[in-house]
C-alpha positions in Angstrom: 137.7 11.2 -38.4 137.9 7.7 -36.8 134.6 6.3 -35.8 133.9 5.8 -32.1 133.5 2.1 -31.1 130.8 1.4 -28.6 130.8 -2.0 -27.0 127.5 -3.9 -27.3 129.0 -6.8 -25.3 132.4 -8.0 -24.4 131.6 -11.6 -25.4 128.8 -13.9 -26.3 128.4 -17.5 -25.3 128.5 -18.5 -29.0 132.0 -17.2 -29.4 131.4 -13.7 -30.8 132.8 -10.4 -29.9 130.4 -7.7 -31.0 131.1 -4.0 -31.2 129.0 -1.2 -32.5 130.1 1.9 -34.4 127.6 4.8 -34.7 129.3 7.1 -37.2 128.3 7.3 -40.8 131.8 6.3 -41.9 133.7 3.6 -40.0 137.5 3.4 -40.6 140.1 1.1 -39.2 140.9 3.1 -36.1 143.1 1.7 -33.3 140.2 0.6 -31.1 138.5 -1.2 -34.0 141.7 -2.9 -35.1 142.2 -4.1 -31.5 138.7 -5.5 -31.3 139.2 -7.5 -34.5 142.6 -8.7 -33.5 141.5 -9.7 -30.0 138.6 -11.7 -31.4 140.9 -13.6 -33.7 143.6 -14.2 -31.1 141.0 -15.5 -28.6 139.3 -17.8 -31.1 136.2 -15.7 -31.4 134.6 -14.0 -34.4 134.3 -10.2 -34.6 131.0 -8.6 -35.5 131.0 -4.9 -36.4 127.6 -3.3 -36.3 126.9 0.1 -37.9 123.9 2.1 -38.9 122.2 0.8 -42.1 123.2 4.0 -44.0 126.9 3.8 -43.0 130.0 3.2 -45.1 132.9 1.1 -43.9 136.4 1.7 -45.4 138.2 -0.8 -47.6 140.7 -1.5 -44.8 137.9 -2.4 -42.4 136.3 -4.7 -44.9 139.7 -6.4 -45.6 140.5 -6.8 -41.9 137.1 -8.4 -41.2 137.4 -10.7 -44.2 140.9 -11.9 -43.2 139.7 -12.5 -39.6 136.5 -14.4 -40.7 134.5 -11.6 -39.1 131.2 -10.0 -40.1 129.8 -6.6 -40.9 126.2 -6.1 -39.8 123.9 -3.1 -39.9 121.1 -2.1 -37.6 118.0 -0.2 -38.9 116.3 2.6 -37.0 113.7 0.1 -35.7 116.5 -2.0 -34.2 116.6 -5.0 -36.7 119.9 -6.6 -37.6 120.9 -7.4 -41.1 124.0 -9.0 -42.8 125.6 -6.1 -44.6 127.0 -8.2 -47.3 123.9 -10.2 -48.3 121.2 -7.8 -47.0 119.3 -10.6 -45.2 117.9 -10.2 -41.7 119.3 -12.1 -38.8 117.6 -12.7 -35.5 120.9 -12.5 -33.6 124.6 -11.9 -34.3 125.2 -15.7 -34.3 122.8 -16.1 -37.2 124.7 -13.7 -39.5 126.6 -16.6 -41.0 123.5 -18.7 -41.6 121.9 -19.2 -45.0 118.8 -17.1 -45.2 115.4 -18.8 -45.0 113.0 -18.7 -47.9 110.9 -15.9 -46.3 113.8 -13.9 -44.8 113.5 -10.1 -44.9 116.0 -8.2 -46.9 117.2 -4.6 -46.9 115.6 -2.3 -49.5 119.1 -1.4 -50.8 119.5 -5.0 -52.1 116.4 -5.0 -54.2 116.9 -4.5 -57.9 120.1 -4.5 -59.9 123.3 -2.8 -58.6 123.7 0.8 -59.7 126.0 3.7 -59.3 129.3 3.6 -57.4 132.8 3.9 -58.6 135.0 1.5 -60.6 138.3 0.3 -59.3 141.1 -2.0 -60.4 141.5 -4.4 -57.6 145.1 -5.7 -57.5 146.4 -8.7 -55.5 150.1 -9.4 -55.8 152.5 -11.9 -54.2 156.2 -11.3 -54.8 159.4 -12.7 -53.5 162.2 -10.6 -52.1 165.7 -11.3 -50.9 166.2 -11.3 -47.2 169.0 -8.7 -47.3 169.8 -5.4 -45.8 169.1 -3.6 -49.1 165.6 -4.9 -49.6 163.0 -2.1 -49.6 159.2 -2.3 -49.6 156.6 0.1 -51.0 158.2 0.1 -54.5 155.7 -2.4 -55.8 152.7 -0.3 -54.9 154.5 2.8 -56.2 155.1 1.0 -59.5 151.4 -0.1 -59.9 150.1 3.4 -59.1 152.6 5.1 -61.5 152.0 2.7 -64.4 148.2 3.0 -64.1 148.4 6.7 -64.2 147.1 7.4 -60.7 148.2 10.2 -58.4 151.3 9.5 -56.3 150.9 7.8 -52.9 150.7 10.3 -50.0 150.7 8.5 -46.6 151.0 5.2 -44.7 150.2 3.7 -41.3 149.0 0.7 -39.5 145.5 2.1 -38.9 143.2 4.8 -40.4 143.5 7.6 -41.1 147.1 6.9 -42.4 149.0 9.9 -41.0 152.6 9.3 -41.8 153.9 11.0 -44.9 154.6 8.5 -47.6 158.2 7.2 -47.3 159.2 3.7 -48.4 162.1 3.7 -46.0 159.8 4.4 -43.0 157.4 1.6 -44.2 160.3 -0.8 -44.6 161.7 0.0 -41.2 158.3 -0.7 -39.6 157.8 -3.9 -41.5 161.3 -5.1 -40.5 160.6 -4.4 -36.8 157.7 -7.0 -36.9 159.5 -9.8 -38.7 159.2 -12.8 -39.2 155.5 -12.0 -39.9 154.1 -8.5 -40.1 150.6 -7.1 -39.6 149.1 -5.2 -42.6 150.5 -1.8 -43.3 148.2 0.6 -45.2 149.1 3.0 -47.9 146.9 5.8 -49.2 146.8 8.1 -52.2 144.4 10.7 -53.6 140.9 10.0 -54.9 140.5 6.7 -53.1 143.7 4.8 -53.9 144.5 2.4 -51.1 146.9 -0.5 -50.6 147.9 -2.9 -47.8 151.3 -4.6 -47.6 152.2 -7.7 -45.5 155.6 -9.4 -45.3 156.5 -12.9 -44.1 159.9 -14.6 -43.9 160.0 -18.0 -45.8 162.7 -20.6 -46.1 163.9 -19.0 -49.3 163.7 -15.3 -48.4 160.8 -12.9 -48.0 157.3 -13.0 -49.3 155.5 -9.7 -49.9 151.7 -9.6 -50.3 150.5 -6.2 -51.6 146.8 -5.7 -52.5 144.8 -2.6 -53.1 142.4 -0.5 -55.2 143.0 2.1 -57.8 140.0 4.2 -59.0 139.3 4.3 -62.7 136.0 6.3 -63.0 132.3 5.6 -62.8 131.3 1.9 -62.7 128.4 2.3 -65.1 130.6 3.9 -67.7 133.1 1.1 -67.4 130.3 -1.4 -68.0 129.2 0.6 -71.0 132.7 0.6 -72.4 132.9 -3.2 -72.2 133.8 -3.9 -68.5 136.6 -6.3 -67.7 137.0 -7.4 -71.4 137.8 -3.8 -72.4 140.1 -3.3 -69.4 142.0 -6.6 -70.2 143.4 -4.9 -73.3 144.0 -1.5 -71.8 147.5 -0.2 -72.5 148.0 1.1 -69.0 147.2 -2.2 -67.4 149.6 -4.0 -69.7 152.3 -1.5 -68.9 151.7 -2.0 -65.1 152.0 -5.8 -65.4 155.0 -5.7 -67.7 156.7 -3.4 -65.2 155.8 -5.7 -62.4 157.4 -8.7 -64.3 160.5 -6.7 -65.2 161.3 -5.0 -61.9 160.1 -7.4 -59.3 159.9 -11.2 -58.7 156.1 -11.9 -58.8 154.8 -15.3 -57.8 151.3 -14.4 -59.0 149.3 -11.3 -59.6 145.5 -11.0 -60.2 143.6 -7.9 -61.4 139.8 -7.5 -61.2 137.2 -4.9 -61.9 135.5 -4.0 -58.6 132.6 -1.7 -57.7 133.1 0.4 -54.5 132.1 3.8 -53.2 134.2 6.9 -52.7 134.2 8.3 -49.2 135.5 11.6 -47.8 138.7 10.0 -46.9 139.1 7.1 -49.3 137.4 4.0 -50.6 134.6 2.1 -48.9 131.5 -0.1 -49.1 127.8 0.3 -48.4 125.3 -2.2 -47.4 123.7 -2.4 -50.8 123.6 -4.6 -53.9 126.9 -4.5 -55.9 128.3 -6.1 -59.0 130.5 -9.2 -58.3 134.2 -8.7 -59.0 135.1 -9.4 -62.6 138.6 -10.9 -63.3 140.6 -9.0 -65.8 144.1 -10.4 -66.0 146.5 -12.8 -64.3 150.3 -12.7 -64.2 152.1 -16.0 -63.5 155.7 -15.6 -62.2 158.8 -16.9 -64.0 159.4 -19.6 -61.4 155.9 -21.1 -61.9 156.3 -20.9 -65.7 159.6 -22.8 -65.3 158.3 -25.4 -62.8 155.2 -26.1 -64.9 157.3 -26.3 -68.0 154.7 -24.1 -69.8 154.8 -23.8 -73.5 153.6 -20.2 -73.8 153.4 -20.3 -77.6 151.1 -23.3 -77.5 148.9 -21.7 -74.8 148.7 -18.5 -76.9 146.9 -20.5 -79.6 143.9 -21.0 -77.2 144.2 -18.1 -74.8 145.2 -14.5 -74.8 148.6 -15.3 -73.3 151.8 -13.3 -73.9 155.4 -13.5 -72.6 156.4 -10.6 -70.4 159.5 -9.8 -68.4 162.9 -11.4 -69.1 163.4 -13.5 -72.2 165.5 -16.0 -70.2 162.9 -16.3 -67.4 159.6 -15.1 -68.8 156.4 -14.5 -66.9 153.0 -15.4 -68.4 150.4 -12.7 -68.8 146.8 -14.0 -69.3 144.3 -11.4 -70.3 140.6 -12.4 -70.1 139.7 -10.5 -73.3 137.7 -13.2 -75.1 134.0 -13.3 -75.8 133.2 -15.9 -73.1 132.3 -14.9 -69.6 135.5 -14.0 -67.7 135.3 -16.8 -65.1 134.8 -19.3 -67.9 137.9 -18.1 -69.6 139.9 -18.4 -66.3 138.6 -21.9 -65.6 139.5 -23.0 -69.1 143.0 -21.6 -68.7 143.7 -23.3 -65.4 142.3 -26.6 -66.8 144.8 -26.5 -69.6 147.6 -25.9 -67.1 146.3 -28.7 -64.7 144.9 -27.1 -61.6 146.8 -29.2 -59.1 150.1 -28.6 -60.7 149.4 -24.9 -61.0 148.4 -24.7 -57.3 151.6 -26.5 -56.3 153.8 -24.3 -58.5 152.3 -21.1 -57.1 152.4 -22.3 -53.5 153.4 -19.7 -51.1 153.5 -19.5 -47.3 149.9 -18.4 -47.0 149.7 -19.7 -43.4 152.2 -17.2 -42.2 150.5 -14.4 -44.1 147.1 -15.3 -42.6 148.6 -15.4 -39.1 149.7 -11.8 -39.5 146.5 -10.4 -41.1 
């Protein structure tokens, strides 16, 4: 059930738009989506305030992040806390400030993270032809199928997603919003969730699909080896190979993420959580060509393999070595030359951000 949105104030002199939701689960309902979009379009920052025990959905967290908004929680005694860091703020305007040395923190942020569910977080940019035959939704379907998750069930532009899953309907809605679309959300059983945004570029269409696929309890994933274990998982390799063979990816990143399962999907609590752990990166064929990468040479220092077409291969980097994952990733980008890599992977992010 969508959370009711109760206005605390229409505006603040410091450029904020603050709304309060009082349900235990807050989803991206039409009113909340309108609040966040209005704040962004008017040059203000949106602040969502919920009870300290509440959960916000993945879509809400994504929408706030994209709009540079903030999630805050209010305790029973009326105090306000940053829901992401756990530190107290005297006013909504201070939610972005660095905490002072003696700042109070929510009890849920004391001690190491525990519990929660493990997800593969997937973030894919792919190019499509601007033609009448182009369809969207297939990329998310491919990832879900390859990873062994249950089939997608519904889609919509807010939550709950109420339209029966139909790539043709999704494509029609996205087409109606071109040249830049707002995020469209796709849901599956057991917490699977994706968003898809499309923008027209000078060379065709750019699809940005990102989402979460559940893979069990987080503590058990850590016991099994965490991201290093997942980097070598056959299903993940299958999913990325299929992505390289059937689509035109620019770049795809996969991470291990901790989240919580809600009654209607996937969400986040105001509590300590493990940072995301990078698992694998897929670099598209165009970037491989533009960078003139010698994949065989790179494979001598990194866990890199050719995937996709032999004539136009993609590069699959799996962060499966003994060093910390981020160290492996930094070492890889250093070998490629960060500036050249960023240029080769350049996409029209500005248009995507305008829509989100």
